C-alpha positions, 0 to 999 in steps of 0.5 A, a space after each residue: 633353158 639356162 642359155 635363154 636367160 642369156 639372150 639379147 635384151 631391148 637395148 636399141 637407142 631411143 631415136 633409131 629410125 623405123 628401119 633401124 628398129 625393124 633390123 633390130 628386132 629382127 636380128 633379136 628374133 634370130 639371135 633369141 631362136 638360135 639361142 633357144 635352139 641351143 637350149 633346146 639342144 642342150 636339155 636334149 643332151 643333158 645327162 638325167 640318168 643319175 649317178 652310182 658307185 659301185 665297189 668292193 666295200 660299203 665304206 668306200 662306196 660311201 666315200 666315193 658318194 660324198 665326193 659326188 654329193 660335193 660336186 665331184 667328178 667320177 675321178 674324185 669319186 674314185 680316188 676317195 673310194 680306192 683311199 678307203 679300199 686301202 685301208 679297209 681292204 688291204 688285202 686286195 690293193 692300195 696306195 703301195 700298188 697300182 692300177 689302170 684307169 680308163 676314163 670317159 669324158 662325155 662332154 668331150 666324147 673321149 676315153 683316157 686310159 690313165 697306166 699307173 702300173 707298177 715299174 721295175 727299177 732301173 737296175 732290173 735285169 732279164 735275170 731278176 728271178 734267176 739264181 744259178 741258172 734257174 728261175 727262183 721258186 714262185 713262192 720265194 720270189 713272190 714274197 720277197 723285196 726282190 718282188 716289189 715295184 714302184 708303187 704308181 697308185 698316188 702317181 695316178 690319182 694326181 695325174 688323173 685329178 689334174 686331168 679331170 678332177 673338180 673337188 680340192 686335192 685334199 679333200 679327197 682323202 678325208 673319208 680315209 684318214 677319218 676312218 683310220 684315225 677312228 677306226 674301222 670295223 675288221 669284215 668277215 673277208 679280211 678276218 677270214 683270209 688273216 685266219 686261214 692257215 693256207 693263207 698264212 703259210 704262203 705268206 709272211 703276214 704274221 712273220 714280219 714285225 709291222 704286218 704282225 703287230 697290225 693284223 695279228 695283235 697278241 699272236 691272234 689274227 684280227 676278229 670280225 668286228 675288231 675296230 682296227 685304228 691305222 693312225 700310220 696310214 692317217 698320218 701317210 694320207 695327210 702328208 700325201 694330201 698336203 704336199 701331193 705325190 712328193 710326200 709318198 716319192 720323195 722324203 721320209 716315206 720313199 726312204 722308208 720304202 727303199 729301206 724296207 724293200 732292201 733290208 728284206 731277206 730276199 732284197 731288191 734294189 730299189 733306189 730313191 731316184 726310182 721312186 722319184 723317176 716315176 710317172 703315170 703313162 697317158 695312153 689311148 683306149 684300145 676299142 673294138 667295134 662289134 658287128 651290132 654296133 657296140 663298141 668295147 674299150 679297154 687299157 692298152 698293154 701292158 693291160 691284157 683288157 683291151 685285147 682279150 675283151 675284145 677278142 672274146 667277144 669278136 671270137 664268140 660271134 664267129 664261133 657261137 652256132 648259127 643253125 637253129 637245131 645247134 642253138 643250145 645252152 652247150 653250144 653257146 657255152 662252148 663258143 664262150 670257152 674256145 674263144 676264151 681259150 684262143 684269147 688266152 693263148 694269144 695274150 700269154 705269148 704277145 702282151 707285154 709292155 709295149 713301150 719295150 716289145 712290139 705288141 700286135 694289140 690291133 692286129 689281134 682284134 682285127 676282125 680279119 685275124 679273128 675269121 682266121 683264129 676262130 677256124 683254129 678253134 682247139 678241140 676240147 682235149 687239144 693243148 692250147 697254142 698262140 695264132 699268128 696274126 702276122 700270117 694271117 693278115 699277110 705279113 711276116 709271121 710274128 709268132 716266132 719272135 717270142 718264147 711262149 710264156 704262162 706267166 702266173 698273176 695274183 689275185 690281191 686286186 679290186 675293182 671300182 665302176 663309177 658314173 657321176 652326174 655328168 655322166 663321165 664314167 671310170 673304170 678302174 681296177 687297183 692291184 697290190 699283186 697277191 693277198 696282202 701284196 709282198 707282205 711288207 708293211 710300211 707307214 701303215 700300207 702294204 707294199 705290192 710284189 708286182 715283179 712277179 707278174 713278169 716271166 721269171 724265166 726270161 726265155 724259152 730255148 733261145 727265143 726271149 720272153 716278151 714279158 721278160 723282166 727289164 729295167 723301168 719296165 711294167 709287167 704284164 697285167 690281166 687287169 681289164 677295166 672296161 667300158 661299153 658304148 652302145 650304137 649311137 656312141 653313148 655310154 652303155 656299161 662299165 665293168 672290171 673284176 680282180 681275180 689274177 689271171 682269171 679276170 679276163 674270163 670274170 670280165 668277158 662273162 659279163 660282157 657275153 651275159 648282157 650283150 648276148 644273153 640278155 642279163 641284167 648287171 646282177 644276173 651277169 655277175 651272178 652266173 657261175 665263173 668258167 675260166 677256160 685258160 690252157 688245157 683246163 676249164 676251171 668251173 665255179 661249181 658252188 653257184 647255181 647252174 655251175 656243176 651242170 655247166 661242169 657236166 656239160 663241158 666234160 660231156 663235150 669232152 673238155 678237161 673240167 675242174 670243179 672249183 669253189 671260192 672263186 675269187 672275183 670281185 665284178 663291179 658293173 654299171 649299165 646305163 638303162 633307158 630309165 637310169 643306172 642299174 648296178 651290180 655287185 659280186 656276192 663273192 665278196 663284200 661289196 655294193 653298187 649304189 646310186 647318188 640319192 
């Protein structure tokens, strides 16, 4: 009713004629009616569902809620959440990495993707990971200065804040700064990773001086409950809060990054110009419309989200049983598995940085292509291969353009889902690639090893690989920050997960669980993870229903790999009739919490 209070008052001149008075009265009634209509429309359209933050640590969630309490936007909250996660969850993400953020502006009814993916230095060549004519071994490449990409996270903070932030820039960093100065309690997950002998054997945290001093004081891993201060991180964030991204991409911090990368035992070739030249890409979301009217929107290449989530859901609709006699749990599960195998095969072949190679993203989610591709569903014991959207859509073939690629993606990632008090939403997946990234610690934060998301082998036979390294190129990502809209066009769901290559399967599980199987947010998250990339189907057997699914798929002829300790970190918000419903993955330490 705020607009109604602005209706014109009775300020007619006292000597007006009766006719003029009647005309003025009529005009006033018309204006009042129109204003009341606008007010009524505004009331109907007002967001009444509340606000919520879902992320991987309660302290980070609280930082986001505090921004919302102060009147901040979803983007303000996301920045505050992530700055805290970089401190308390350094194994997963941080300001030395990058992210994809999908942002929905409810008033404008617009979706924007902020691509803060790490970038290869300008000196990078396709042979970046080749040595003596052969690709470097995975561990040798993975834990090295050569693997470090130019971080995009701080630039993403600033670009998104300029677009839709409401609070003062410096305010966003205060929770993380305070926690770094006062100290945070080491969580069971962080302590468990630091003590894990297998992880310690794979990474260099206890070999490199900065990370060893921080994570292994006196040679011992930080125990649960230890109060760990990080004054270097507090100083870094304070400089960024005061001076903006220039404090990170220029000057002392930038020099420290370059020195650490280039002095590594297996050095990279990053320079100050590479850091100063970094910029966020603002891209349109890649959206697909389902037959039931729901719309799925995620990040376009180099993210896999928009392609894979729409492919899997479209293929599932075509593959699910339609005859009553076939409508068994096993056959619904089979449809999900077959959709994944088809989508993963296409993703692995075609998706790369679309600023450098042609990615047929819209063709891959075209319903006409999906109808053809569904007929190519692999037999359970068959080897997977990519389809050809060019041929399927009556054009020249595109599959032969590229050599086939099986790049691995590490699991050092986190996901944040937020809906603010105005109904705007953020789905942001952020990463340092592997657990603790490259193990290189600078100024209180970990540097990524994101460049190993490129194919280490730049060609297959005589054909280049689409996701080969290149100067200023962004490596392909499995990250799939996703928004779903209902048939009326209103926000329905915010979802996403960490987990390396398995992210594609994890996120699609929530979409199938909610949209097809009628699950709640938490029920969908709690379903056992099933990952069908390539010729093996990984089934999480240490969750309820997992062993039964493994047995059923094995009976159907699939090559089943029983898995435990899955690395998903799903955070989901669903807009229901009576408000927001949240869910957080019990496999990590996150929560979903509504604003009071």
